[in-house]
C-alpha positions in Angstrom: -7.5 9.5 -9.8 -4.6 7.6 -11.2 -4.5 4.7 -13.5 -6.6 1.7 -12.4 -5.4 -1.0 -14.8 -4.1 -2.9 -11.8 -7.8 -3.9 -11.1 -7.5 -6.3 -14.1 -4.5 -8.1 -12.7 -4.1 -10.9 -10.2 -2.4 -9.6 -7.0 0.7 -11.6 -7.8 1.0 -9.8 -11.1 1.1 -6.2 -9.7 4.3 -4.2 -9.9 5.3 -1.4 -7.7 3.5 1.2 -9.9 0.2 -0.7 -9.5 0.7 -0.7 -5.7 1.5 3.0 -5.7 -1.6 3.8 -7.9 -3.8 1.7 -5.6 -2.6 3.5 -2.5 -2.8 6.9 -4.2 -6.4 6.2 -5.3 -7.2 5.2 -1.7 -5.8 8.2 0.0 -7.5 10.5 -2.5 -10.8 8.7 -2.1 -10.5 9.2 1.7 -9.5 12.8 1.2 -6.2 12.4 3.0 -3.8 15.2 2.9 -0.5 14.0 1.4 2.1 15.7 -0.8 3.3 13.2 -3.4 7.0 12.6 -4.0 7.5 10.3 -7.0 11.1 9.4 -6.4 10.5 8.6 -2.7 7.3 6.6 -3.5 9.1 4.6 -6.1 11.8 3.6 -3.6 9.2 2.9 -0.9 6.9 0.7 -3.0 9.8 -1.2 -4.8 11.2 -2.1 -1.4 7.8 -3.0 0.1 7.1 -5.4 -2.7 10.5 -7.1 -2.2 9.9 -7.5 1.6 6.3 -8.8 1.0 6.5 -10.9 -2.2 4.0 -13.3 -3.9 1.0 -10.9 -3.8 1.3 -10.3 0.0 2.2 -6.6 -0.5 -1.1 -6.2 -2.4 -3.1 -8.0 0.2 -1.7 -5.9 3.0 -2.4 -2.7 1.0 -6.0 -3.8 0.3 -6.6 -4.5 4.0 -5.1 -1.2 5.1 -6.7 0.9 2.5 -10.3 -0.4 2.8 -11.1 2.3 5.4 -8.1 4.5 4.7 -7.1 4.5 8.3 -4.7 2.3 10.3 -4.4 2.6 14.1 -6.1 6.0 13.9 -3.9 7.5 11.3 -4.5 7.9 7.5 -2.9 5.4 5.2 -0.4 7.1 2.9 2.7 5.8 1.0 4.7 6.5 4.1 3.1 3.6 6.0 4.8 1.3 3.5 8.3 2.2 4.6 10.4 -0.5 6.2 10.5 1.3 9.5 6.7 1.0 9.8 6.6 -2.8 9.1 6.4 -3.6 12.8 3.4 -1.4 13.4 1.8 -1.7 9.9 2.6 -4.6 7.6 3.4 -7.2 10.2 0.2 -6.7 12.3 -1.9 -6.7 9.2 -0.3 -9.8 7.9 -1.0 -11.5 11.2 -4.7 -10.4 11.1 -5.0 -11.8 7.6 -3.7 -15.2 8.8 -6.6 -15.6 11.2 
């Protein structure tokens, strides 16, 4: 498992590394097959946090990772890419607004 110091921070205080570590811990916990790519993940999570500011990126990740599956597919860093927003982040954001 990766570093879990993010657990001591408020959602709004997480950086992209905290988000990456949270997602990594989740897919490992759920025994999801995924080959890490540090450079790709850095770009994905930095961009995701810019698109979903003020702790919203963390809330989306927490929601998606609680079961480790979203729409029948395992949650991995690839779900956090911009081209997945319409089927991943946006629907989760709407569900959380209810």
